[in-house]
PDB file with SEQRES, HELIX, SHEET and CRYST1 records, atoms N, CA, C and O in Angstrom:
SEQRES   1 A   60  UNK UNK UNK UNK UNK UNK UNK UNK UNK UNK UNK UNK UNK          
SEQRES   2 A   60  UNK UNK UNK UNK UNK UNK UNK UNK UNK UNK UNK UNK UNK          
SEQRES   3 A   60  UNK UNK UNK UNK UNK UNK UNK UNK UNK UNK UNK UNK UNK          
SEQRES   4 A   60  UNK UNK UNK UNK UNK UNK UNK UNK UNK UNK UNK UNK UNK          
SEQRES   5 A   60  UNK UNK UNK UNK UNK UNK UNK UNK                              
HELIX    1 AA1 UNK A    4  UNK A   15  1                                  12    
HELIX    2 AA2 UNK A   42  UNK A   51  1                                  10    
SHEET    1 AA1 2 UNK A  20  UNK A  26  0                                        
SHEET    2 AA1 2 UNK A  31  UNK A  36 -1                                        
CRYST1    1.000    1.000    1.000  90.00  90.00  90.00 P 1           1          
ATOM      1  N   UNK A   1      97.135 314.662 178.190  1.00  0.00           N  
ATOM      2  CA  UNK A   1      96.286 313.952 179.110  1.00  0.00           C  
ATOM      3  C   UNK A   1      96.751 314.260 180.529  1.00  0.00           C  
ATOM      4  O   UNK A   1      97.945 314.322 180.822  1.00  0.00           O  
ATOM      5  N   UNK A   2      95.780 314.447 181.380  1.00  0.00           N  
ATOM      6  CA  UNK A   2      96.083 314.849 182.738  1.00  0.00           C  
ATOM      7  C   UNK A   2      95.561 313.913 183.814  1.00  0.00           C  
ATOM      8  O   UNK A   2      95.994 313.995 184.963  1.00  0.00           O  
ATOM      9  N   UNK A   3      94.629 313.014 183.460  1.00  0.00           N  
ATOM     10  CA  UNK A   3      93.975 312.191 184.472  1.00  0.00           C  
ATOM     11  C   UNK A   3      93.456 310.887 183.882  1.00  0.00           C  
ATOM     12  O   UNK A   3      93.437 310.714 182.663  1.00  0.00           O  
ATOM     13  N   UNK A   4      93.037 309.975 184.745  1.00  0.00           N  
ATOM     14  CA  UNK A   4      92.498 308.693 184.267  1.00  0.00           C  
ATOM     15  C   UNK A   4      91.286 308.865 183.334  1.00  0.00           C  
ATOM     16  O   UNK A   4      91.076 308.040 182.444  1.00  0.00           O  
ATOM     17  N   UNK A   5      90.503 309.907 183.525  1.00  0.00           N  
ATOM     18  CA  UNK A   5      89.353 310.130 182.658  1.00  0.00           C  
ATOM     19  C   UNK A   5      89.822 310.445 181.232  1.00  0.00           C  
ATOM     20  O   UNK A   5      89.177 310.061 180.256  1.00  0.00           O  
ATOM     21  N   UNK A   6      90.941 311.141 181.128  1.00  0.00           N  
ATOM     22  CA  UNK A   6      91.524 311.441 179.833  1.00  0.00           C  
ATOM     23  C   UNK A   6      91.909 310.133 179.125  1.00  0.00           C  
ATOM     24  O   UNK A   6      91.652 309.963 177.933  1.00  0.00           O  
ATOM     25  N   UNK A   7      92.511 309.242 179.856  1.00  0.00           N  
ATOM     26  CA  UNK A   7      92.906 307.944 179.310  1.00  0.00           C  
ATOM     27  C   UNK A   7      91.673 307.232 178.760  1.00  0.00           C  
ATOM     28  O   UNK A   7      91.708 306.694 177.653  1.00  0.00           O  
ATOM     29  N   UNK A   8      90.607 307.227 179.515  1.00  0.00           N  
ATOM     30  CA  UNK A   8      89.351 306.575 179.091  1.00  0.00           C  
ATOM     31  C   UNK A   8      88.791 307.232 177.837  1.00  0.00           C  
ATOM     32  O   UNK A   8      88.314 306.542 176.936  1.00  0.00           O  
ATOM     33  N   UNK A   9      88.843 308.567 177.771  1.00  0.00           N  
ATOM     34  CA  UNK A   9      88.347 309.265 176.601  1.00  0.00           C  
ATOM     35  C   UNK A   9      89.143 308.951 175.347  1.00  0.00           C  
ATOM     36  O   UNK A   9      88.568 308.738 174.279  1.00  0.00           O  
ATOM     37  N   UNK A  10      90.459 308.920 175.471  1.00  0.00           N  
ATOM     38  CA  UNK A  10      91.303 308.622 174.321  1.00  0.00           C  
ATOM     39  C   UNK A  10      91.105 307.172 173.885  1.00  0.00           C  
ATOM     40  O   UNK A  10      91.007 306.893 172.690  1.00  0.00           O  
ATOM     41  N   UNK A  11      91.044 306.248 174.842  1.00  0.00           N  
ATOM     42  CA  UNK A  11      90.834 304.844 174.497  1.00  0.00           C  
ATOM     43  C   UNK A  11      89.477 304.651 173.799  1.00  0.00           C  
ATOM     44  O   UNK A  11      89.371 303.922 172.813  1.00  0.00           O  
ATOM     45  N   UNK A  12      88.477 305.300 174.316  1.00  0.00           N  
ATOM     46  CA  UNK A  12      87.125 305.201 173.705  1.00  0.00           C  
ATOM     47  C   UNK A  12      87.126 305.788 172.283  1.00  0.00           C  
ATOM     48  O   UNK A  12      86.504 305.237 171.375  1.00  0.00           O  
ATOM     49  N   UNK A  13      87.820 306.891 172.109  1.00  0.00           N  
ATOM     50  CA  UNK A  13      87.865 307.498 170.769  1.00  0.00           C  
ATOM     51  C   UNK A  13      88.587 306.595 169.764  1.00  0.00           C  
ATOM     52  O   UNK A  13      88.166 306.491 168.612  1.00  0.00           O  
ATOM     53  N   UNK A  14      89.642 305.961 170.186  1.00  0.00           N  
ATOM     54  CA  UNK A  14      90.357 305.053 169.302  1.00  0.00           C  
ATOM     55  C   UNK A  14      89.519 303.838 168.957  1.00  0.00           C  
ATOM     56  O   UNK A  14      89.601 303.313 167.847  1.00  0.00           O  
ATOM     57  N   UNK A  15      88.716 303.395 169.903  1.00  0.00           N  
ATOM     58  CA  UNK A  15      87.882 302.198 169.648  1.00  0.00           C  
ATOM     59  C   UNK A  15      86.821 302.452 168.606  1.00  0.00           C  
ATOM     60  O   UNK A  15      86.260 301.493 168.077  1.00  0.00           O  
ATOM     61  N   UNK A  16      86.511 303.713 168.279  1.00  0.00           N  
ATOM     62  CA  UNK A  16      85.504 304.012 167.278  1.00  0.00           C  
ATOM     63  C   UNK A  16      86.027 303.878 165.872  1.00  0.00           C  
ATOM     64  O   UNK A  16      85.248 303.875 164.920  1.00  0.00           O  
ATOM     65  N   UNK A  17      87.339 303.766 165.721  1.00  0.00           N  
ATOM     66  CA  UNK A  17      87.936 303.639 164.367  1.00  0.00           C  
ATOM     67  C   UNK A  17      87.851 302.176 163.929  1.00  0.00           C  
ATOM     68  O   UNK A  17      88.354 301.276 164.602  1.00  0.00           O  
ATOM     69  N   UNK A  18      87.198 301.966 162.782  1.00  0.00           N  
ATOM     70  CA  UNK A  18      87.110 300.599 162.249  1.00  0.00           C  
ATOM     71  C   UNK A  18      88.494 300.034 161.985  1.00  0.00           C  
ATOM     72  O   UNK A  18      89.316 300.677 161.332  1.00  0.00           O  
ATOM     73  N   UNK A  19      88.755 298.842 162.485  1.00  0.00           N  
ATOM     74  CA  UNK A  19      90.047 298.208 162.298  1.00  0.00           C  
ATOM     75  C   UNK A  19      90.954 298.251 163.499  1.00  0.00           C  
ATOM     76  O   UNK A  19      91.999 297.601 163.509  1.00  0.00           O  
ATOM     77  N   UNK A  20      90.571 299.013 164.528  1.00  0.00           N  
ATOM     78  CA  UNK A  20      91.363 299.037 165.765  1.00  0.00           C  
ATOM     79  C   UNK A  20      91.042 297.776 166.552  1.00  0.00           C  
ATOM     80  O   UNK A  20      89.885 297.520 166.886  1.00  0.00           O  
ATOM     81  N   UNK A  21      92.068 296.992 166.845  1.00  0.00           N  
ATOM     82  CA  UNK A  21      91.890 295.757 167.589  1.00  0.00           C  
ATOM     83  C   UNK A  21      92.052 295.971 169.089  1.00  0.00           C  
ATOM     84  O   UNK A  21      91.317 295.394 169.891  1.00  0.00           O  
ATOM     85  N   UNK A  22      93.024 296.810 169.462  1.00  0.00           N  
ATOM     86  CA  UNK A  22      93.308 297.038 170.883  1.00  0.00           C  
ATOM     87  C   UNK A  22      94.117 298.314 171.009  1.00  0.00           C  
ATOM     88  O   UNK A  22      94.794 298.727 170.067  1.00  0.00           O  
ATOM     89  N   UNK A  23      94.045 298.939 172.180  1.00  0.00           N  
ATOM     90  CA  UNK A  23      94.886 300.107 172.458  1.00  0.00           C  
ATOM     91  C   UNK A  23      95.287 300.135 173.928  1.00  0.00           C  
ATOM     92  O   UNK A  23      94.523 299.738 174.808  1.00  0.00           O  
ATOM     93  N   UNK A  24      96.470 300.601 174.164  1.00  0.00           N  
ATOM     94  CA  UNK A  24      96.992 300.819 175.518  1.00  0.00           C  
ATOM     95  C   UNK A  24      97.375 302.283 175.588  1.00  0.00           C  
ATOM     96  O   UNK A  24      98.131 302.778 174.752  1.00  0.00           O  
ATOM     97  N   UNK A  25      96.849 302.976 176.589  1.00  0.00           N  
ATOM     98  CA  UNK A  25      97.082 304.396 176.766  1.00  0.00           C  
ATOM     99  C   UNK A  25      97.951 304.572 178.017  1.00  0.00           C  
ATOM    100  O   UNK A  25      97.658 303.998 179.066  1.00  0.00           O  
ATOM    101  N   UNK A  26      99.013 305.360 177.901  1.00  0.00           N  
ATOM    102  CA  UNK A  26      99.950 305.554 178.985  1.00  0.00           C  
ATOM    103  C   UNK A  26      99.886 307.010 179.468  1.00  0.00           C  
ATOM    104  O   UNK A  26     100.401 307.912 178.807  1.00  0.00           O  
ATOM    105  N   UNK A  27      99.268 307.224 180.592  1.00  0.00           N  
ATOM    106  CA  UNK A  27      99.068 308.545 181.120  1.00  0.00           C  
ATOM    107  C   UNK A  27     100.378 309.281 181.385  1.00  0.00           C  
ATOM    108  O   UNK A  27     100.548 310.435 180.989  1.00  0.00           O  
ATOM    109  N   UNK A  28     101.299 308.599 182.059  1.00  0.00           N  
ATOM    110  CA  UNK A  28     102.545 309.262 182.465  1.00  0.00           C  
ATOM    111  C   UNK A  28     103.352 309.794 181.286  1.00  0.00           C  
ATOM    112  O   UNK A  28     103.918 310.885 181.360  1.00  0.00           O  
ATOM    113  N   UNK A  29     103.406 309.027 180.200  1.00  0.00           N  
ATOM    114  CA  UNK A  29     104.179 309.485 179.031  1.00  0.00           C  
ATOM    115  C   UNK A  29     103.294 310.201 178.000  1.00  0.00           C  
ATOM    116  O   UNK A  29     103.804 310.826 177.070  1.00  0.00           O  
ATOM    117  N   UNK A  30     102.002 310.110 178.167  1.00  0.00           N  
ATOM    118  CA  UNK A  30     101.089 310.741 177.229  1.00  0.00           C  
ATOM    119  C   UNK A  30     101.090 310.097 175.866  1.00  0.00           C  
ATOM    120  O   UNK A  30     100.916 310.769 174.850  1.00  0.00           O  
ATOM    121  N   UNK A  31     101.287 308.789 175.845  1.00  0.00           N  
ATOM    122  CA  UNK A  31     101.350 308.054 174.575  1.00  0.00           C  
ATOM    123  C   UNK A  31     100.331 306.946 174.540  1.00  0.00           C  
ATOM    124  O   UNK A  31      99.741 306.566 175.551  1.00  0.00           O  
ATOM    125  N   UNK A  32     100.143 306.435 173.320  1.00  0.00           N  
ATOM    126  CA  UNK A  32      99.241 305.308 173.131  1.00  0.00           C  
ATOM    127  C   UNK A  32      99.913 304.320 172.201  1.00  0.00           C  
ATOM    128  O   UNK A  32     100.666 304.690 171.300  1.00  0.00           O  
ATOM    129  N   UNK A  33      99.622 303.056 172.444  1.00  0.00           N  
ATOM    130  CA  UNK A  33     100.075 301.995 171.554  1.00  0.00           C  
ATOM    131  C   UNK A  33      98.829 301.339 171.013  1.00  0.00           C  
ATOM    132  O   UNK A  33      97.991 300.876 171.788  1.00  0.00           O  
ATOM    133  N   UNK A  34      98.682 301.285 169.684  1.00  0.00           N  
ATOM    134  CA  UNK A  34      97.445 300.805 169.090  1.00  0.00           C  
ATOM    135  C   UNK A  34      97.734 299.637 168.167  1.00  0.00           C  
ATOM    136  O   UNK A  34      98.627 299.708 167.322  1.00  0.00           O  
ATOM    137  N   UNK A  35      96.977 298.561 168.330  1.00  0.00           N  
ATOM    138  CA  UNK A  35      97.041 297.415 167.459  1.00  0.00           C  
ATOM    139  C   UNK A  35      95.881 297.517 166.451  1.00  0.00           C  
ATOM    140  O   UNK A  35      94.717 297.621 166.839  1.00  0.00           O  
ATOM    141  N   UNK A  36      96.216 297.486 165.172  1.00  0.00           N  
ATOM    142  CA  UNK A  36      95.204 297.660 164.147  1.00  0.00           C  
ATOM    143  C   UNK A  36      95.342 296.629 163.031  1.00  0.00           C  
ATOM    144  O   UNK A  36      96.325 295.892 162.947  1.00  0.00           O  
ATOM    145  N   UNK A  37      94.325 296.605 162.181  1.00  0.00           N  
ATOM    146  CA  UNK A  37      94.441 295.864 160.950  1.00  0.00           C  
ATOM    147  C   UNK A  37      95.388 296.651 160.048  1.00  0.00           C  
ATOM    148  O   UNK A  37      95.570 297.852 160.245  1.00  0.00           O  
ATOM    149  N   UNK A  38      95.983 295.999 159.074  1.00  0.00           N  
ATOM    150  CA  UNK A  38      96.992 296.637 158.232  1.00  0.00           C  
ATOM    151  C   UNK A  38      96.452 297.811 157.392  1.00  0.00           C  
ATOM    152  O   UNK A  38      97.222 298.676 156.977  1.00  0.00           O  
ATOM    153  N   UNK A  39      95.168 297.842 157.149  1.00  0.00           N  
ATOM    154  CA  UNK A  39      94.612 298.871 156.265  1.00  0.00           C  
ATOM    155  C   UNK A  39      94.382 300.224 156.940  1.00  0.00           C  
ATOM    156  O   UNK A  39      93.987 301.180 156.272  1.00  0.00           O  
ATOM    157  N   UNK A  40      94.615 300.320 158.217  1.00  0.00           N  
ATOM    158  CA  UNK A  40      94.375 301.562 158.958  1.00  0.00           C  
ATOM    159  C   UNK A  40      95.511 302.557 158.736  1.00  0.00           C  
ATOM    160  O   UNK A  40      96.685 302.209 158.854  1.00  0.00           O  
ATOM    161  N   UNK A  41      95.153 303.786 158.417  1.00  0.00           N  
ATOM    162  CA  UNK A  41      96.142 304.852 158.285  1.00  0.00           C  
ATOM    163  C   UNK A  41      96.288 305.530 159.650  1.00  0.00           C  
ATOM    164  O   UNK A  41      95.289 305.791 160.321  1.00  0.00           O  
ATOM    165  N   UNK A  42      97.524 305.816 160.064  1.00  0.00           N  
ATOM    166  CA  UNK A  42      97.743 306.470 161.357  1.00  0.00           C  
ATOM    167  C   UNK A  42      96.986 307.792 161.510  1.00  0.00           C  
ATOM    168  O   UNK A  42      96.585 308.164 162.613  1.00  0.00           O  
ATOM    169  N   UNK A  43      96.796 308.491 160.396  1.00  0.00           N  
ATOM    170  CA  UNK A  43      96.085 309.733 160.426  1.00  0.00           C  
ATOM    171  C   UNK A  43      94.617 309.540 160.895  1.00  0.00           C  
ATOM    172  O   UNK A  43      94.041 310.430 161.520  1.00  0.00           O  
ATOM    173  N   UNK A  44      94.049 308.411 160.595  1.00  0.00           N  
ATOM    174  CA  UNK A  44      92.679 308.120 161.038  1.00  0.00           C  
ATOM    175  C   UNK A  44      92.614 308.014 162.567  1.00  0.00           C  
ATOM    176  O   UNK A  44      91.627 308.419 163.182  1.00  0.00           O  
ATOM    177  N   UNK A  45      93.658 307.475 163.163  1.00  0.00           N  
ATOM    178  CA  UNK A  45      93.722 307.370 164.620  1.00  0.00           C  
ATOM    179  C   UNK A  45      93.854 308.756 165.231  1.00  0.00           C  
ATOM    180  O   UNK A  45      93.165 309.090 166.195  1.00  0.00           O  
ATOM    181  N   UNK A  46      94.744 309.558 164.664  1.00  0.00           N  
ATOM    182  CA  UNK A  46      94.918 310.931 165.188  1.00  0.00           C  
ATOM    183  C   UNK A  46      93.628 311.738 165.043  1.00  0.00           C  
ATOM    184  O   UNK A  46      93.265 312.497 165.941  1.00  0.00           O  
ATOM    185  N   UNK A  47      92.942 311.576 163.926  1.00  0.00           N  
ATOM    186  CA  UNK A  47      91.685 312.304 163.729  1.00  0.00           C  
ATOM    187  C   UNK A  47      90.689 311.968 164.814  1.00  0.00           C  
ATOM    188  O   UNK A  47      89.997 312.853 165.318  1.00  0.00           O  
ATOM    189  N   UNK A  48      90.605 310.688 165.187  1.00  0.00           N  
ATOM    190  CA  UNK A  48      89.661 310.277 166.241  1.00  0.00           C  
ATOM    191  C   UNK A  48      90.032 310.903 167.592  1.00  0.00           C  
ATOM    192  O   UNK A  48      89.160 311.334 168.346  1.00  0.00           O  
ATOM    193  N   UNK A  49      91.303 310.943 167.879  1.00  0.00           N  
ATOM    194  CA  UNK A  49      91.763 311.530 169.160  1.00  0.00           C  
ATOM    195  C   UNK A  49      91.543 313.054 169.167  1.00  0.00           C  
ATOM    196  O   UNK A  49      91.138 313.632 170.176  1.00  0.00           O  
ATOM    197  N   UNK A  50      91.814 313.674 168.036  1.00  0.00           N  
ATOM    198  CA  UNK A  50      91.606 315.135 167.955  1.00  0.00           C  
ATOM    199  C   UNK A  50      90.127 315.518 168.090  1.00  0.00           C  
ATOM    200  O   UNK A  50      89.800 316.589 168.601  1.00  0.00           O  
ATOM    201  N   UNK A  51      89.233 314.628 167.626  1.00  0.00           N  
ATOM    202  CA  UNK A  51      87.795 314.909 167.742  1.00  0.00           C  
ATOM    203  C   UNK A  51      87.351 315.046 169.187  1.00  0.00           C  
ATOM    204  O   UNK A  51      86.354 315.714 169.460  1.00  0.00           O  
ATOM    205  N   UNK A  52      88.069 314.430 170.119  1.00  0.00           N  
ATOM    206  CA  UNK A  52      87.722 314.533 171.530  1.00  0.00           C  
ATOM    207  C   UNK A  52      88.660 315.515 172.255  1.00  0.00           C  
ATOM    208  O   UNK A  52      88.834 315.464 173.472  1.00  0.00           O  
ATOM    209  N   UNK A  53      89.245 316.398 171.459  1.00  0.00           N  
ATOM    210  CA  UNK A  53      90.021 317.555 171.977  1.00  0.00           C  
ATOM    211  C   UNK A  53      91.372 317.224 172.613  1.00  0.00           C  
ATOM    212  O   UNK A  53      91.793 317.907 173.546  1.00  0.00           O  
ATOM    213  N   UNK A  54      92.045 316.207 172.131  1.00  0.00           N  
ATOM    214  CA  UNK A  54      93.400 315.908 172.586  1.00  0.00           C  
ATOM    215  C   UNK A  54      94.331 316.042 171.397  1.00  0.00           C  
ATOM    216  O   UNK A  54      93.922 315.896 170.245  1.00  0.00           O  
ATOM    217  N   UNK A  55      95.594 316.324 171.698  1.00  0.00           N  
ATOM    218  CA  UNK A  55      96.598 316.425 170.654  1.00  0.00           C  
ATOM    219  C   UNK A  55      97.026 315.029 170.212  1.00  0.00           C  
ATOM    220  O   UNK A  55      96.814 314.035 170.906  1.00  0.00           O  
ATOM    221  N   UNK A  56      97.630 314.996 169.043  1.00  0.00           N  
ATOM    222  CA  UNK A  56      98.095 313.683 168.531  1.00  0.00           C  
ATOM    223  C   UNK A  56      99.243 313.909 167.571  1.00  0.00           C  
ATOM    224  O   UNK A  56      99.177 314.777 166.701  1.00  0.00           O  
ATOM    225  N   UNK A  57     100.290 313.129 167.733  1.00  0.00           N  
ATOM    226  CA  UNK A  57     101.444 313.073 166.808  1.00  0.00           C  
ATOM    227  C   UNK A  57     101.671 311.616 166.519  1.00  0.00           C  
ATOM    228  O   UNK A  57     101.487 310.755 167.380  1.00  0.00           O  
ATOM    229  N   UNK A  58     102.074 311.347 165.288  1.00  0.00           N  
ATOM    230  CA  UNK A  58     102.378 309.960 164.874  1.00  0.00           C  
ATOM    231  C   UNK A  58     103.840 309.683 165.090  1.00  0.00           C  
ATOM    232  O   UNK A  58     104.692 310.390 164.551  1.00  0.00           O  
ATOM    233  N   UNK A  59     104.153 308.656 165.879  1.00  0.00           N  
ATOM    234  CA  UNK A  59     105.542 308.252 166.113  1.00  0.00           C  
ATOM    235  C   UNK A  59     106.047 307.506 164.895  1.00  0.00           C  
ATOM    236  O   UNK A  59     105.313 306.737 164.274  1.00  0.00           O  
ATOM    237  N   UNK A  60     107.267 307.732 164.571  1.00  0.00           N  
ATOM    238  CA  UNK A  60     107.847 307.047 163.391  1.00  0.00           C  
ATOM    239  C   UNK A  60     108.896 306.074 163.798  1.00  0.00           C  
ATOM    240  O   UNK A  60     109.487 305.411 162.945  1.00  0.00           O  
TER     241      UNK A  60                                                      
END                                                                             
């Protein structure tokens, strides 16, 4: 992510995943913190982000 528009794009893409309650996107670190229902798989979140042409890794 390079700009505030990127942050908006990533946040919007995460909001399309059923079960996402909230997300915070951090431009400087290039990370996101996502609050979800328990049934959400992290891969689903990455898939949504990748659909809008951004990279995604799952933090462990």
